[in-house]
LOMARGU-873419 format. One line per field, with one value per residue: residue number from 1; residue in one letter; z, y, x of N, C-alpha, C, O in turn. Coordinates in pm, whole numbers. Example, Ala and Ser with C-alpha at 12.3 -4.5 7.8 and 13.67 -1.06 7.14 Angstrom:
% residues 2
i	c(1, 2) .
aa	c(a, s) .
npz	c(780, 708) .
npy	c(-569, -225) .
npx	c(1319, 1285) .
capz	c(780, 714) .
capy	c(-450, -106) .
capx	c(1230, 1367) .
cpz	c(780, 787) .
cpy	c(-330, 3) .
cpx	c(1320, 1290) .
opz	c(846, 804) .
opy	c(-332, 114) .
opx	c(1424, 1341) .
//
This chain:
% residues 248
i	c(1, 2, 3, 4, 5, 6, 7, 8, 9, 10, 11, 12, 13, 14, 15, 16, 17, 18, 19, 20, 21, 22, 23, 24, 25, 26, 27, 28, 29, 30, 31, 32, 33, 34, 35, 36, 37, 38, 39, 40, 41, 42, 43, 44, 45, 46, 47, 48, 49, 50, 51, 52, 53, 54, 55, 56, 57, 58, 59, 60, 61, 62, 63, 64, 65, 66, 67, 68, 69, 70, 71, 72, 73, 74, 75, 76, 77, 78, 79, 80, 81, 82, 83, 84, 85, 86, 87, 88, 89, 90, 91, 92, 93, 94, 95, 96, 97, 98, 99, 100, 101, 102, 103, 104, 105, 106, 107, 108, 109, 110, 111, 112, 113, 114, 115, 116, 117, 118, 119, 120, 121, 122, 123, 124, 125, 126, 127, 128, 129, 130, 131, 132, 133, 134, 135, 136, 137, 138, 139, 140, 141, 142, 143, 144, 145, 146, 147, 148, 149, 150, 151, 152, 153, 154, 155, 156, 157, 158, 159, 160, 161, 162, 163, 164, 165, 166, 167, 168, 169, 170, 171, 172, 173, 174, 175, 176, 177, 178, 179, 180, 181, 182, 183, 184, 185, 186, 187, 188, 189, 190, 191, 192, 193, 194, 195, 196, 197, 198, 199, 200, 201, 202, 203, 204, 205, 206, 207, 208, 209, 210, 211, 212, 213, 214, 215, 216, 217, 218, 219, 220, 221, 222, 223, 224, 225, 226, 227, 228, 229, 230, 231, 232, 233, 234, 235, 236, 237, 238, 239, 240, 241, 242, 243, 244, 245, 246, 247, 248) .
aa	c(m, p, k, k, v, r, t, k, e, r, r, f, p, e, k, t, p, e, k, f, i, k, f, q, e, r, i, e, i, s, f, h, d, e, k, l, l, m, q, a, f, t, h, s, s, y, v, n, e, h, r, r, k, p, n, e, d, n, e, r, l, e, f, l, g, d, a, v, l, e, l, t, i, s, q, f, l, f, n, k, y, p, t, m, s, e, g, q, l, t, k, l, r, a, s, i, v, c, e, p, s, l, v, a, f, a, n, q, l, s, f, g, d, l, v, l, l, g, k, g, e, e, l, t, g, g, r, e, r, p, a, l, l, a, d, v, f, e, a, f, i, g, a, l, f, l, d, k, g, l, d, t, v, v, s, f, l, q, k, y, v, f, p, k, i, n, e, g, a, f, s, h, v, m, d, f, k, s, q, l, q, e, i, v, q, r, d, n, s, g, i, l, e, y, k, v, l, q, e, k, g, p, a, h, n, r, e, f, v, s, r, v, s, l, n, g, i, e, l, g, t, g, s, g, r, s, k, k, e, a, e, q, k, a, a, q, a, a, l, e, k, l, k, l, d, s, k, q) .
npz	c(12, -73, 72, 316, 256, 467, 544, 591, 876, 825, 940, 1086, 848, 751, 720, 847, 811, 625, 768, 1033, 1104, 1037, 1239, 1464, 1439, 1448, 1731, 1857, 1966, 1968, 1892, 2014, 1969, 1701, 1590, 1822, 1839, 1607, 1663, 1856, 1740, 1606, 1515, 1600, 1419, 1178, 1246, 1217, 975, 850, 907, 1150, 1464, 1776, 1971, 1861, 1837, 1971, 2218, 2459, 2498, 2528, 2800, 2968, 2944, 3030, 3301, 3330, 3243, 3471, 3697, 3630, 3615, 3855, 3997, 3904, 3964, 4245, 4309, 4206, 4322, 4654, 4845, 4755, 4821, 4865, 4725, 4529, 4400, 4287, 4117, 3946, 3802, 3680, 3504, 3327, 3241, 3065, 2806, 2613, 2679, 2615, 2358, 2248, 2310, 2122, 1878, 1880, 1805, 1564, 1577, 1428, 1171, 1170, 1234, 1194, 1043, 971, 644, 652, 891, 857, 629, 780, 885, 1123, 1167, 1289, 1491, 1836, 2060, 1979, 1909, 2161, 2286, 2122, 2213, 2496, 2420, 2279, 2524, 2665, 2508, 2467, 2738, 2777, 2594, 2636, 2894, 3232, 3272, 3014, 2930, 3134, 3020, 2764, 2838, 2957, 2770, 2590, 2736, 3013, 3003, 2919, 3144, 3308, 3180, 3250, 3134, 3272, 3450, 3485, 3685, 3893, 4215, 4315, 4512, 4728, 4807, 4871, 5091, 5275, 5356, 5465, 5691, 5817, 5902, 6055, 5947, 5899, 5734, 5404, 5136, 4820, 4540, 4260, 4040, 3773, 3510, 3154, 2792, 2553, 2626, 2529, 2538, 2788, 3003, 3337, 3595, 3895, 4252, 4526, 4855, 5178, 5498, 5388, 5247, 4924, 4746, 4494, 4153, 3891, 3569, 3405, 3221, 3367, 3685, 3857, 3744, 3711, 3997, 4078, 3904, 4020, 4296, 4233, 4151, 4389, 4545, 4426, 4461, 4754, 4775, 4647, 4841, 5082, 4991, 4999) .
npy	c(-120, 228, 489, 728, 1049, 1294, 1608, 1928, 2124, 2458, 2739, 3039, 3267, 3231, 3426, 3737, 3962, 4286, 4471, 4434, 4455, 4702, 4846, 4751, 4917, 5140, 5168, 5122, 4893, 4566, 4247, 3946, 3700, 3714, 3575, 3549, 3815, 3851, 3674, 3790, 3958, 3826, 3696, 3484, 3406, 3433, 3202, 2993, 2992, 2937, 2686, 2650, 2528, 2598, 2716, 2921, 3170, 3492, 3473, 3369, 3525, 3770, 3699, 3695, 3948, 4118, 4086, 4155, 4446, 4525, 4503, 4656, 4941, 4972, 4982, 5230, 5422, 5389, 5500, 5760, 5885, 5931, 5981, 5901, 5705, 5321, 5253, 5460, 5451, 5212, 5273, 5460, 5318, 5130, 5314, 5322, 5071, 4976, 4913, 5116, 5280, 5116, 5060, 5337, 5354, 5151, 5266, 5478, 5355, 5252, 4983, 4844, 4834, 4614, 4372, 4044, 3885, 3679, 3631, 3682, 3796, 4028, 4136, 4208, 4442, 4410, 4520, 4782, 4733, 4778, 4595, 4404, 4517, 4633, 4376, 4302, 4496, 4419, 4156, 4218, 4344, 4120, 3944, 4126, 4133, 3851, 3816, 4019, 4129, 4280, 4524, 4647, 4665, 4850, 5060, 5085, 5151, 5392, 5573, 5539, 5549, 5615, 5891, 6004, 5962, 6147, 6387, 6432, 6288, 6103, 6247, 6302, 6106, 6130, 6263, 6533, 6749, 6626, 6468, 6654, 6790, 6546, 6565, 6790, 6781, 6551, 6638, 6846, 7116, 7359, 7568, 7522, 7728, 7819, 8030, 8197, 8343, 8458, 8499, 8401, 8451, 8402, 8337, 8081, 7940, 7948, 8007, 7934, 8040, 7929, 7949, 7780, 7814, 7784, 7860, 8121, 8097, 8059, 7752, 7640, 7694, 7646, 7610, 7589, 7455, 7492, 7610, 7423, 7237, 7406, 7433, 7150, 7138, 7311, 7196, 6970, 7068, 7172, 6953, 6810, 7017, 6963, 6725, 6762, 6924, 6772, 6586, 6745) .
npx	c(79, 47, 219, 76, 53, 184, 45, 162, 93, -19, 101, 226, 375, 715, 879, 857, 585, 581, 430, 456, 712, 762, 613, 732, 956, 836, 745, 985, 1077, 1184, 1082, 1192, 1086, 921, 683, 530, 447, 303, 94, -19, -219, -367, -681, -930, -1126, -941, -759, -962, -1011, -778, -703, -569, -440, -647, -541, -358, -475, -531, -628, -542, -327, -457, -593, -359, -258, -447, -440, -170, -179, -364, -184, 30, -97, -210, 4, 116, -84, -98, 149, 142, -77, -72, -268, -513, -795, -853, -1116, -1131, -898, -942, -1184, -1084, -885, -1059, -1180, -952, -863, -1070, -1310, -1384, -1119, -908, -953, -934, -644, -556, -626, -460, -210, -258, -360, -585, -485, -333, -456, -494, -741, -1028, -1199, -1494, -1498, -1367, -1521, -1733, -1671, -1467, -1217, -1273, -1422, -1492, -1484, -1313, -1058, -1017, -941, -721, -544, -492, -393, -163, -26, 26, 191, 412, 500, 564, 759, 957, 952, 840, 950, 971, 734, 607, 776, 679, 409, 443, 512, 296, 41, 60, 115, -159, -299, -164, -227, -491, -696, -878, -986, -1238, -1330, -1240, -1229, -1094, -1136, -1220, -1027, -817, -971, -964, -708, -655, -832, -750, -503, -547, -526, -656, -888, -1012, -1047, -1224, -1221, -1350, -1161, -1140, -1356, -1392, -1425, -1682, -2028, -2121, -1893, -1741, -1500, -1335, -1149, -1028, -920, -760, -750, -555, -607, -591, -358, -252, -291, -306, -408, -661, -830, -1137, -1424, -1637, -1746, -1716, -1529, -1315, -1258, -1182, -942, -817, -771, -635, -396, -295, -267, -83, 141, 156, 241, 493, 619, 612, 801, 1043) .
capz	c(6, -86, 208, 302, 265, 582, 498, 692, 921, 781, 1068, 1047, 736, 823, 688, 904, 720, 633, 848, 1169, 1109, 1052, 1362, 1563, 1432, 1487, 1888, 1915, 2035, 1874, 1947, 1998, 1890, 1607, 1585, 1939, 1811, 1524, 1737, 1947, 1642, 1520, 1570, 1611, 1272, 1090, 1270, 1183, 807, 783, 976, 1263, 1613, 1835, 2071, 1780, 1827, 2060, 2324, 2588, 2532, 2616, 2935, 3045, 2914, 3112, 3437, 3347, 3281, 3608, 3797, 3597, 3598, 3977, 4064, 3878, 4038, 4352, 4331, 4176, 4407, 4759, 4925, 4735, 4893, 4785, 4642, 4438, 4282, 4202, 4014, 3856, 3726, 3602, 3382, 3243, 3181, 3028, 2675, 2555, 2727, 2538, 2194, 2232, 2308, 2027, 1768, 1866, 1749, 1423, 1561, 1346, 1049, 1179, 1292, 1087, 1040, 854, 533, 690, 996, 758, 567, 869, 995, 1238, 1222, 1383, 1607, 1958, 2143, 1902, 1937, 2308, 2301, 2068, 2300, 2597, 2388, 2261, 2634, 2722, 2406, 2530, 2879, 2769, 2511, 2676, 3039, 3278, 3260, 2885, 2919, 3208, 2933, 2677, 2888, 2998, 2633, 2518, 2825, 3134, 2983, 2927, 3291, 3358, 3108, 3303, 3051, 3330, 3555, 3532, 3755, 4018, 4325, 4399, 4617, 4856, 4859, 4959, 5205, 5352, 5386, 5555, 5820, 5897, 5953, 6135, 5919, 5866, 5652, 5270, 5070, 4680, 4490, 4125, 3996, 3647, 3404, 3041, 2669, 2514, 2694, 2477, 2547, 2915, 3106, 3475, 3661, 4035, 4351, 4659, 4969, 5305, 5588, 5325, 5154, 4800, 4742, 4368, 4076, 3793, 3495, 3322, 3139, 3458, 3819, 3944, 3684, 3764, 4147, 4091, 3871, 4159, 4410, 4169, 4145, 4533, 4581, 4366, 4552, 4876, 4749, 4618, 4955, 5152, 4971, 5058) .
capy	c(-9, 348, 556, 824, 1192, 1388, 1748, 2022, 2247, 2590, 2825, 3172, 3273, 3197, 3582, 3834, 4074, 4398, 4584, 4412, 4507, 4843, 4834, 4752, 5023, 5273, 5174, 5117, 4767, 4471, 4130, 3819, 3615, 3784, 3476, 3574, 3933, 3812, 3587, 3887, 4030, 3694, 3694, 3366, 3422, 3411, 3054, 2897, 2965, 2886, 2549, 2636, 2517, 2705, 2821, 3018, 3285, 3575, 3479, 3327, 3637, 3875, 3694, 3748, 4078, 4203, 4092, 4268, 4603, 4550, 4523, 4770, 5060, 4982, 5029, 5359, 5503, 5366, 5575, 5889, 5945, 5851, 6022, 5842, 5579, 5231, 5291, 5577, 5398, 5096, 5351, 5509, 5206, 5085, 5367, 5312, 4920, 4921, 4887, 5233, 5352, 5033, 5098, 5463, 5345, 5079, 5346, 5557, 5300, 5194, 4832, 4777, 4794, 4488, 4244, 3932, 3855, 3589, 3699, 3717, 3911, 4147, 4204, 4294, 4567, 4395, 4596, 4879, 4662, 4811, 4491, 4316, 4597, 4613, 4252, 4320, 4554, 4347, 4033, 4264, 4359, 4001, 3927, 4202, 4094, 3743, 3840, 4111, 4120, 4380, 4655, 4699, 4674, 4966, 5171, 5111, 5214, 5530, 5640, 5550, 5537, 5716, 6030, 6026, 6011, 6252, 6499, 6446, 6206, 6022, 6310, 6296, 5988, 6171, 6392, 6607, 6829, 6523, 6412, 6763, 6793, 6449, 6550, 6899, 6746, 6444, 6701, 6979, 7230, 7492, 7584, 7547, 7837, 7825, 8144, 8211, 8440, 8505, 8448, 8482, 8386, 8413, 8275, 7941, 7888, 8040, 7932, 7970, 8031, 7925, 7931, 7712, 7843, 7711, 7977, 8234, 8094, 8005, 7597, 7597, 7728, 7556, 7637, 7473, 7506, 7545, 7642, 7263, 7190, 7473, 7402, 7028, 7141, 7382, 7100, 6892, 7136, 7175, 6810, 6816, 7093, 6929, 6600, 6797, 6971, 6657, 6514, 6834) .
capx	c(-1, 136, 240, 9, 142, 122, 31, 199, 7, 11, 134, 280, 480, 855, 910, 767, 530, 644, 371, 490, 864, 734, 554, 805, 1040, 770, 751, 1106, 1053, 1191, 1067, 1300, 998, 816, 559, 437, 393, 199, -4, -137, -292, -442, -844, -993, -1186, -833, -710, -1041, -1013, -671, -729, -460, -498, -718, -447, -260, -515, -484, -730, -474, -241, -549, -622, -260, -240, -548, -360, -46, -245, -414, -72, 105, -175, -244, 129, 135, -183, -55, 247, 107, -187, -55, -360, -632, -855, -854, -1233, -1099, -801, -1023, -1291, -980, -819, -1151, -1200, -869, -870, -1194, -1306, -1355, -1013, -843, -980, -850, -485, -513, -626, -333, -104, -328, -373, -670, -417, -238, -514, -521, -907, -1088, -1285, -1604, -1497, -1316, -1614, -1830, -1589, -1384, -1094, -1295, -1484, -1448, -1451, -1169, -944, -962, -897, -612, -438, -448, -310, -31, 49, 51, 303, 519, 543, 650, 886, 1050, 955, 765, 1016, 971, 588, 625, 844, 562, 280, 490, 508, 157, -63, 50, 80, -316, -344, -109, -301, -641, -811, -964, -1003, -1389, -1377, -1151, -1237, -967, -1176, -1256, -883, -762, -1034, -945, -555, -660, -904, -661, -350, -593, -460, -742, -980, -986, -1139, -1227, -1260, -1336, -1059, -1176, -1416, -1381, -1485, -1843, -2134, -2140, -1776, -1708, -1399, -1363, -1005, -1037, -803, -795, -669, -574, -577, -547, -254, -272, -235, -329, -526, -706, -922, -1218, -1534, -1748, -1668, -1684, -1433, -1211, -1241, -1131, -832, -735, -720, -546, -269, -292, -240, 72, 228, 152, 318, 619, 646, 636, 945, 1152) .
cpz	c(-17, 62, 197, 319, 354, 537, 608, 735, 869, 904, 986, 914, 812, 786, 760, 821, 745, 745, 1006, 1182, 1126, 1202, 1487, 1579, 1471, 1670, 1943, 2010, 1955, 1957, 1917, 1936, 1821, 1576, 1695, 1935, 1713, 1590, 1832, 1860, 1557, 1609, 1547, 1456, 1154, 1142, 1228, 1022, 744, 851, 1076, 1370, 1678, 1922, 1983, 1759, 1943, 2190, 2456, 2626, 2582, 2760, 3018, 3044, 3025, 3249, 3454, 3352, 3409, 3700, 3750, 3630, 3749, 4046, 4022, 3943, 4186, 4427, 4322, 4249, 4563, 4861, 4887, 4796, 4809, 4645, 4534, 4347, 4210, 4076, 3909, 3756, 3635, 3476, 3287, 3151, 3161, 2873, 2599, 2542, 2605, 2385, 2151, 2208, 2184, 1904, 1751, 1801, 1618, 1441, 1476, 1187, 1058, 1217, 1175, 1099, 920, 766, 580, 810, 935, 707, 649, 953, 1094, 1263, 1274, 1497, 1748, 2055, 2098, 1939, 2065, 2338, 2246, 2145, 2413, 2553, 2339, 2380, 2666, 2639, 2450, 2644, 2851, 2682, 2581, 2845, 3097, 3280, 3123, 2876, 3010, 3071, 2825, 2736, 2935, 2870, 2592, 2610, 2943, 3132, 2978, 3054, 3352, 3295, 3152, 3199, 3122, 3446, 3601, 3611, 3897, 4095, 4388, 4511, 4747, 4905, 4943, 5073, 5326, 5441, 5478, 5679, 5881, 5963, 6051, 6090, 5905, 5798, 5525, 5207, 4904, 4625, 4332, 4108, 3877, 3574, 3274, 2922, 2692, 2620, 2675, 2552, 2664, 2979, 3229, 3515, 3824, 4114, 4466, 4739, 5081, 5418, 5525, 5233, 5036, 4780, 4598, 4309, 3972, 3702, 3430, 3271, 3249, 3589, 3887, 3875, 3730, 3926, 4143, 4056, 3978, 4256, 4357, 4189, 4284, 4580, 4538, 4441, 4702, 4875, 4734, 4772, 5063, 5124, 4989, 5204) .
cpy	c(126, 432, 690, 953, 1263, 1547, 1840, 2108, 2378, 2677, 2954, 3186, 3287, 3349, 3663, 3958, 4215, 4503, 4534, 4456, 4639, 4887, 4836, 4851, 5151, 5289, 5153, 4989, 4646, 4334, 4030, 3734, 3692, 3707, 3500, 3724, 3912, 3753, 3710, 3967, 3945, 3692, 3525, 3294, 3373, 3255, 2956, 2891, 2912, 2750, 2533, 2594, 2628, 2777, 2902, 3146, 3364, 3585, 3450, 3463, 3730, 3828, 3736, 3901, 4191, 4194, 4167, 4420, 4625, 4592, 4675, 4927, 5055, 5036, 5194, 5456, 5490, 5475, 5743, 5938, 5883, 5896, 5952, 5695, 5450, 5225, 5363, 5510, 5288, 5160, 5406, 5411, 5135, 5157, 5392, 5173, 4882, 4928, 5022, 5320, 5234, 5047, 5226, 5443, 5243, 5154, 5421, 5510, 5214, 5028, 4758, 4741, 4645, 4364, 4171, 3865, 3772, 3654, 3757, 3833, 4041, 4228, 4276, 4405, 4544, 4468, 4710, 4837, 4692, 4694, 4412, 4408, 4620, 4491, 4240, 4385, 4488, 4213, 4094, 4298, 4228, 3925, 4002, 4167, 3948, 3738, 3932, 4160, 4267, 4511, 4712, 4716, 4813, 5078, 5192, 5188, 5372, 5608, 5650, 5568, 5616, 5849, 6096, 6028, 6113, 6371, 6521, 6363, 6165, 6085, 6325, 6198, 6025, 6271, 6424, 6674, 6742, 6495, 6522, 6789, 6708, 6478, 6678, 6842, 6634, 6527, 6831, 7093, 7344, 7470, 7620, 7645, 7823, 7977, 8148, 8344, 8521, 8424, 8502, 8398, 8407, 8311, 8127, 7860, 7937, 7933, 7998, 7942, 8054, 7897, 7857, 7741, 7767, 7821, 8077, 8227, 8012, 7864, 7595, 7677, 7652, 7643, 7552, 7556, 7528, 7557, 7524, 7250, 7246, 7429, 7258, 7059, 7206, 7288, 7003, 6941, 7151, 7033, 6788, 6875, 7033, 6807, 6628, 6826, 6882, 6601, 6614, 6844) .
cpx	c(79, 113, 140, 91, 79, 151, 105, 87, 48, 15, 195, 378, 617, 906, 809, 718, 582, 585, 417, 637, 842, 676, 635, 916, 955, 753, 845, 1106, 1092, 1191, 1181, 1217, 864, 687, 473, 408, 286, 62, -108, -224, -383, -575, -848, -1056, -1076, -777, -824, -1022, -909, -605, -569, -514, -562, -647, -375, -327, -462, -561, -647, -383, -337, -589, -499, -252, -333, -484, -247, -77, -289, -308, -7, 34, -183, -122, 148, 65, -146, 54, 214, 5, -171, -159, -500, -672, -829, -993, -1199, -999, -870, -1119, -1179, -927, -920, -1198, -1074, -844, -1025, -1216, -1313, -1213, -892, -851, -898, -697, -444, -518, -518, -240, -171, -335, -463, -594, -356, -299, -519, -623, -939, -1150, -1405, -1604, -1442, -1421, -1744, -1777, -1530, -1290, -1138, -1377, -1434, -1401, -1308, -1069, -925, -890, -743, -505, -384, -353, -156, 40, 100, 171, 427, 573, 608, 753, 1005, 1036, 862, 821, 982, 800, 546, 658, 739, 437, 324, 505, 355, 28, -71, 49, -58, -350, -284, -189, -445, -729, -903, -1002, -1139, -1426, -1297, -1219, -1147, -1007, -1167, -1125, -835, -825, -987, -804, -590, -741, -810, -540, -405, -514, -502, -849, -938, -1112, -1126, -1300, -1250, -1257, -1107, -1278, -1423, -1415, -1633, -1932, -2133, -1992, -1699, -1612, -1356, -1216, -1039, -912, -847, -685, -660, -527, -540, -425, -296, -210, -231, -459, -541, -819, -1009, -1328, -1651, -1670, -1636, -1563, -1301, -1148, -1133, -983, -732, -691, -644, -390, -222, -216, -93, 165, 226, 262, 471, 695, 683, 796, 1084, 1206) .
opz	c(30, 136, 90, 393, 349, 502, 724, 659, 876, 971, 864, 895, 919, 857, 733, 773, 855, 801, 1095, 1294, 1221, 1259, 1588, 1687, 1520, 1727, 2066, 2128, 1859, 2053, 1814, 1836, 1867, 1537, 1683, 2029, 1740, 1564, 1860, 1913, 1463, 1732, 1478, 1405, 1062, 1045, 1203, 960, 634, 848, 1073, 1388, 1644, 1951, 2051, 1687, 2010, 2260, 2559, 2740, 2689, 2840, 3122, 3149, 3077, 3312, 3554, 3430, 3465, 3772, 3819, 3666, 3789, 4137, 4105, 3980, 4254, 4542, 4403, 4238, 4597, 4974, 4970, 4813, 4693, 4524, 4428, 4226, 4089, 3965, 3789, 3635, 3528, 3374, 3188, 3031, 3217, 2812, 2510, 2451, 2529, 2309, 2055, 2117, 2143, 1818, 1639, 1734, 1585, 1346, 1447, 1109, 959, 1234, 1066, 1173, 805, 807, 553, 821, 973, 724, 609, 1059, 1177, 1381, 1321, 1592, 1782, 2117, 2173, 2014, 2098, 2408, 2310, 2145, 2439, 2625, 2356, 2371, 2694, 2702, 2467, 2655, 2910, 2698, 2573, 2899, 3015, 3290, 3119, 2794, 2963, 3032, 2794, 2676, 2946, 2887, 2565, 2559, 2979, 3220, 3019, 3083, 3445, 3376, 3103, 3196, 3076, 3541, 3717, 3625, 3994, 4035, 4493, 4611, 4852, 5026, 5062, 5170, 5440, 5555, 5591, 5784, 6004, 6066, 6113, 6167, 5898, 5800, 5504, 5226, 4860, 4664, 4278, 4165, 3885, 3577, 3256, 2942, 2798, 2680, 2771, 2605, 2640, 3000, 3226, 3478, 3873, 4067, 4504, 4718, 5098, 5419, 5581, 5158, 5047, 4793, 4561, 4366, 3942, 3754, 3395, 3270, 3213, 3602, 3966, 3953, 3772, 3959, 4197, 4137, 4011, 4300, 4438, 4229, 4298, 4647, 4614, 4487, 4771, 4957, 4783, 4811, 5134, 5207, 4993, 5231) .
opy	c(123, 431, 749, 956, 1297, 1592, 1802, 2158, 2401, 2678, 2967, 3094, 3347, 3379, 3655, 4040, 4257, 4590, 4619, 4495, 4698, 4982, 4904, 4877, 5251, 5398, 5152, 5001, 4625, 4307, 4032, 3680, 3718, 3770, 3480, 3766, 3958, 3790, 3709, 4044, 3982, 3688, 3462, 3183, 3297, 3184, 2840, 2784, 2857, 2719, 2441, 2614, 2744, 2892, 2980, 3232, 3322, 3687, 3508, 3505, 3781, 3917, 3800, 3965, 4298, 4299, 4232, 4501, 4732, 4692, 4777, 5019, 5167, 5119, 5273, 5561, 5591, 5518, 5829, 6060, 5793, 5850, 5944, 5599, 5463, 5204, 5321, 5513, 5272, 5109, 5389, 5434, 5085, 5103, 5465, 5167, 4792, 4954, 5030, 5398, 5285, 5043, 5232, 5496, 5242, 5127, 5440, 5587, 5108, 4952, 4640, 4653, 4574, 4261, 4223, 3767, 3786, 3769, 3875, 3928, 4152, 4349, 4361, 4448, 4635, 4492, 4774, 4913, 4632, 4699, 4373, 4361, 4631, 4494, 4181, 4341, 4488, 4169, 4031, 4293, 4219, 3849, 3943, 4169, 3930, 3652, 3908, 4226, 4350, 4608, 4834, 4799, 4883, 5161, 5307, 5279, 5459, 5730, 5757, 5598, 5676, 5922, 6210, 6104, 6171, 6460, 6611, 6393, 6171, 6020, 6351, 6181, 5949, 6366, 6374, 6671, 6782, 6496, 6506, 6813, 6752, 6436, 6663, 6875, 6633, 6487, 6903, 7161, 7439, 7360, 7711, 7635, 7817, 8021, 8104, 8446, 8643, 8301, 8621, 8278, 8422, 8216, 8050, 7749, 7970, 7814, 8121, 7839, 8163, 7837, 7868, 7714, 7681, 7861, 8146, 8318, 7911, 7852, 7534, 7713, 7581, 7733, 7442, 7679, 7583, 7521, 7518, 7251, 7182, 7403, 7260, 7027, 7173, 7296, 6939, 6875, 7143, 7029, 6752, 6813, 7075, 6798, 6557, 6771, 6910, 6580, 6573, 6923) .
opx	c(193, 14, 124, 190, -40, 261, 91, 4, 169, -89, 209, 458, 626, 1002, 689, 795, 620, 651, 405, 670, 893, 730, 614, 968, 1008, 749, 844, 1138, 1017, 1263, 1249, 1265, 753, 589, 352, 342, 175, -52, -228, -304, -454, -581, -767, -1040, -1105, -751, -791, -1019, -910, -486, -487, -634, -537, -679, -307, -276, -367, -561, -682, -366, -305, -617, -516, -240, -301, -476, -218, -27, -262, -321, 0, 107, -153, -131, 192, 118, -166, 54, 249, -4, -247, -141, -590, -597, -788, -980, -1246, -1016, -857, -1126, -1199, -929, -883, -1241, -1082, -816, -1088, -1112, -1229, -1183, -811, -754, -821, -633, -328, -435, -470, -172, -119, -319, -445, -631, -336, -233, -543, -610, -897, -1170, -1428, -1681, -1482, -1430, -1824, -1822, -1522, -1264, -1044, -1395, -1332, -1295, -1219, -983, -807, -789, -656, -390, -263, -263, -52, 163, 219, 245, 535, 695, 715, 840, 1125, 1125, 821, 746, 966, 758, 457, 576, 710, 379, 238, 508, 301, -80, -173, 3, -80, -442, -340, -217, -514, -849, -1018, -1046, -1170, -1547, -1298, -1268, -1108, -935, -1116, -1101, -811, -753, -971, -784, -542, -688, -798, -486, -326, -446, -424, -905, -858, -1234, -1011, -1408, -1148, -1296, -1112, -1283, -1451, -1433, -1694, -1881, -2142, -1991, -1583, -1634, -1341, -1161, -1068, -816, -964, -567, -747, -411, -455, -390, -365, -88, -130, -563, -445, -886, -967, -1337, -1756, -1553, -1542, -1468, -1205, -1032, -1022, -895, -618, -576, -577, -294, -100, -113, -3, 261, 319, 353, 559, 798, 779, 884, 1200, 1296) .
//
């Protein structure tokens, strides 16, 4: 009887596609295992259509990346906001490690262009589907952790994620006034007072500038589209000042 010819399983191409090479150049990170990088961007629909093994898609990496993001962002928030309560830290972290935020991070890096999709998923707009992009971002973090370690993950986040936090992109879930009040009450420092220093701009595009003082001494100023926002920004500035003063 003639011997059966065993067909080879179709795996990732031996040569890394150009788009993944350029992506590594763009983020200035070179993977030791580029197949791991490609796996992070491989959707289950692509695996199914190319008769690959189920574990060659990015779902396991997504699982790992979710945990790595929770850890690294928790550590960043813990160090950045030393007076924030556990409940406030949890709320802030949840606003960062959530689908809309992860999608924004993925779009910032054009992850949609890199995803390997099956034809059906491609035709139904998979590259722009929020859940898919959020999963891919987590999978990439998981792959980066496995290939380069935690320090490289943190360096990557310092470049693409942490600046968004520093810029106040998630300040809508933070109550800086309550944090400042908590510190003042804990230390019996005195009385906080907020005052609107300036109102400018037309009625439909008003901007307010507020100041927060402790016993008549200015701690910080801030501006915003409403008095409430301006006061929150002033309180945030005051917290930063108190943090610096405590280190001196």
